[in-house]
C-alpha positions as CSV (number, residue, x, y, z in Angstrom):
1,X,52.2,-113.7,-53.2
2,X,49.1,-114.8,-51.8
3,X,48.9,-115.7,-48.3
4,X,46.1,-116.6,-45.7
5,X,47.6,-117.2,-42.1
6,X,45.1,-118.4,-39.3
7,X,46.0,-118.0,-36.0
8,X,44.4,-118.5,-32.4
9,X,43.5,-122.4,-32.4
10,X,44.6,-124.5,-29.2
11,X,43.1,-126.6,-26.7
12,X,39.7,-125.4,-24.8
13,X,37.4,-127.5,-22.3
14,X,33.8,-128.2,-23.5
15,X,31.6,-124.9,-23.0
16,X,34.7,-122.9,-23.6
17,X,35.4,-120.2,-25.8
18,X,37.7,-119.4,-29.0
19,X,38.6,-116.5,-31.5
20,X,40.3,-117.4,-34.7
21,X,41.8,-115.0,-37.0
22,X,43.4,-114.9,-40.4
23,X,45.1,-112.2,-41.9
24,X,45.1,-112.2,-45.6
25,X,48.0,-110.7,-48.2
26,X,48.6,-110.3,-51.7
27,X,45.0,-110.0,-53.0
28,X,42.1,-107.2,-52.9
29,X,40.9,-108.5,-49.5
30,X,37.6,-106.1,-49.9
31,X,36.2,-107.9,-53.0
32,X,36.6,-111.5,-51.9
33,X,34.2,-113.1,-49.9
34,X,35.6,-115.2,-47.2
35,X,34.5,-118.7,-45.3
36,X,35.7,-120.8,-42.4
37,X,36.0,-124.5,-42.9
38,X,37.0,-127.4,-40.9
39,X,38.1,-131.0,-41.3
40,X,38.1,-133.3,-38.3
41,X,40.1,-136.6,-38.5
42,X,38.6,-139.2,-40.7
43,X,35.9,-136.6,-42.1
44,X,35.6,-134.6,-45.2
45,X,36.0,-130.9,-45.0
46,X,32.9,-129.1,-44.1
47,X,31.9,-125.4,-44.8
48,X,31.4,-123.7,-41.4
49,X,30.5,-120.0,-41.9
50,X,30.8,-117.7,-44.6
51,X,30.6,-113.9,-45.0
52,X,30.1,-111.9,-48.5
53,X,33.2,-109.4,-49.6
54,X,31.5,-106.5,-47.9
55,X,30.3,-108.1,-44.5
56,X,27.0,-108.7,-45.5
57,X,24.9,-112.2,-45.4
58,X,26.8,-114.1,-42.8
59,X,25.9,-117.9,-43.0
60,X,26.8,-120.8,-40.4
61,X,26.1,-124.3,-40.7
62,X,23.4,-125.8,-38.6
63,X,25.7,-127.3,-36.1
64,X,27.1,-123.9,-35.4
65,X,24.4,-121.8,-35.6
66,X,24.1,-119.8,-32.7
67,X,27.5,-120.6,-31.0
68,X,29.7,-119.2,-33.5
69,X,30.3,-115.8,-35.4
70,X,32.0,-114.7,-38.4
71,X,33.4,-111.2,-38.9
72,X,35.8,-109.2,-40.9
73,X,37.5,-106.0,-40.9
74,X,38.3,-105.2,-44.3
75,X,40.5,-102.0,-43.0
76,X,42.6,-104.7,-41.6
77,X,42.7,-107.6,-44.1
78,X,41.4,-109.7,-41.7
79,X,38.3,-112.4,-40.7
80,X,37.3,-113.7,-37.5
81,X,35.5,-116.5,-36.1
82,X,34.0,-116.4,-32.8
83,X,33.2,-119.9,-31.4
84,X,31.7,-120.1,-28.0
85,X,30.0,-123.3,-26.2
86,X,32.3,-125.1,-27.8
87,X,31.9,-129.1,-27.9
88,X,34.1,-131.9,-28.5
89,X,32.8,-132.5,-32.0
90,X,33.9,-128.9,-32.9
91,X,37.6,-130.6,-32.6
92,X,39.2,-130.2,-36.1
93,X,41.4,-128.0,-38.2
94,X,39.9,-124.7,-39.6
95,X,40.6,-123.4,-42.2
96,X,40.1,-119.6,-43.9
97,X,39.3,-119.6,-47.6
98,X,38.8,-116.6,-50.1
99,X,36.2,-116.6,-53.2
100,X,36.4,-113.5,-55.5
101,X,32.8,-111.8,-55.1
102,X,30.0,-113.2,-53.3
103,X,30.7,-116.6,-51.4
104,X,27.2,-117.4,-52.7
105,X,28.2,-118.0,-56.2
106,X,29.1,-121.3,-57.7
107,X,32.5,-120.4,-58.0
108,X,35.1,-122.4,-56.0
109,X,37.2,-120.8,-53.5
110,X,40.4,-119.1,-54.8
111,X,42.6,-119.4,-52.1
112,X,43.3,-121.4,-48.7
113,X,45.2,-121.2,-46.0
114,X,47.2,-123.9,-44.0
115,X,45.0,-124.2,-41.1
116,X,44.7,-123.9,-37.4
117,X,44.1,-126.9,-35.0
118,X,41.3,-126.8,-32.5
119,X,40.9,-129.1,-30.2
120,X,38.0,-129.4,-27.7
121,X,38.2,-131.4,-24.4
122,X,35.6,-133.1,-22.6
């Protein structure tokens, strides 16, 4: 049974930092690209950051470039999203997702987590 379990969400003041983690199980983590997405109230889900199956070519949405860092530890089936200088507009539910092969393929993501809520207070 495939599972993606996010953790690390909560409430933080603007300017603060938070680190999200996503632990995967039930599939071969090391051959899947990983992505972090978020969905704010009343808004569509957006891609925040992606990283390829081998840790190469991380990419970021323009809104988080320079503040967020995505990383992965294949030996631990884990992907992280380190978020610095958080802003109220970063408030959202954050989801991790897995896509077989390269995250740059046109294929849809195969697996999704349940999400973890991040609230940034001003």
